[in-house]
C-alpha positions, 0 to 999 in steps of 0.5 A: 683768328681775331674777329674784325669788329665795327661797333655802333653804340648809343652810349649815354642812357645806360651803362651797359654800352660802356660794359660792352666796350670794356669787354671788347677792349679786354677781349681784343687784348687777349687776341680775340678781336680787332676793333676797326671803328666805334661809332655813336648813333646819337648827336650829343657830343658827350657820348663821342667824348666818353668813347674817346675817354674809354678808348684811352683808358684801355690804351686803344686811342688809335681806334677811329671814333665817329659821331652822328653829325647829320641831324639831331637825335637822342639829345637831352638829360636822359641820353647823357646820364652816363656820359655828361660827367665824363665829357665835362671832366675831359674838357677841363684839361683838353680841347673839345675833340673833333669827330668825323661823321659816323657814316664816314668812319663806317665807310672807311672801315669797310673800304679797308677791311673785309670779313667784318662783323658789324655790332649795333648796341643802340638804334639802327639809324647809322646803319640805315644811313650807311646802307643809303650812302652814295659813292664819295671820296672814300669809295666809288661803291654805295653803302649797300655795296660796301656792306655786301662786299665787306661785312660777314654778319651783324650782331644787333641788340634789339627786339624781344623773342620771348614776349612779342608784345614787348616794345624794345627800346632800341627798336621803338626809338627808331622803328623806321631805321630798324625796319629799313635795315631788316629789309635791306641788310645784305648779310645775316643779322643775329639779334640779341633780344631784350630777354637775354640780359634783363636777368643778368647783372654784371660789373662785379670786377669793376669794383676791384679795379681803379676808381679812375676807370671811366667804365667803373664810374658809369657803373657806379651810377647804378650802384656798381652793377648793370644789366647785360644786354650790350655785353652779351651782344658784343661777346657773341659777336666776338665768340660766335661759337660758344657754349653759352648761346646758340642761334635760332633756326633761320628767320625773317625778322621785322618790327611793327610800327610800335617796335614789337618784334615780328618773327617768322620761319625761313629767311637769312636772320637769327636770334640768340638763345641762352643755353647755359645757367644765368650764373655761368653767363654772368661769370663769363661776361664779368671775366672781361668787364674790368 
């Protein structure tokens, strides 16, 4: 059965978000996933436009896209290095698209679906805001109730479960949201830590594809290869039982005010542990990043 995937991304500062989306679209093409929404956790519009371009390239233009519109977050050159050119090229021949707010898109997706796997490959601000959301014209349920009733689990790229002194980027950029979600999310959270993807570079098959593929163009900025944090997270969310990664025992996971991981035994959450050789994992991910 195809996993129902609702994915939230900070596409803009690295190419691995784009790799995760390529993987998601190609696994959906093979019947393993059904993407019910993609949301962007940064307010810079080039990110949402780049998501639209990627979806159109993979013939998935029907997937709703949400953009952070409630406040300014993650703007500037560092946060647009993988999206600005894509967006500029798009609007040369198209009108600037309009996007609904990310929380609205999430709420609609959860009203219309149950058994959803939520995936975060960026900061937790959209998910925190979803949990805090009040009843509206979409649903008479608040966000916590919607998540409780419609989400089976969440896979999140965040934290470090090898070096507990490490301040992982997705967490430290918005620690308050990460801790709010850790404390209030009513379903299991499975964390894919920084340690999983930093020794695996993927993107080899993009080099053999079209020069017009927007994902390839983003990878080309880094010479054709990228680290694999986000593709690993998306892969494990879609294939939750696989021969490459296992879950830890049940844990309680939170973060200190600098973004360092706090992990204790017992609880509802987990982190992923790699059980295969690096080359085998790389080859498996590259099958779908094309």
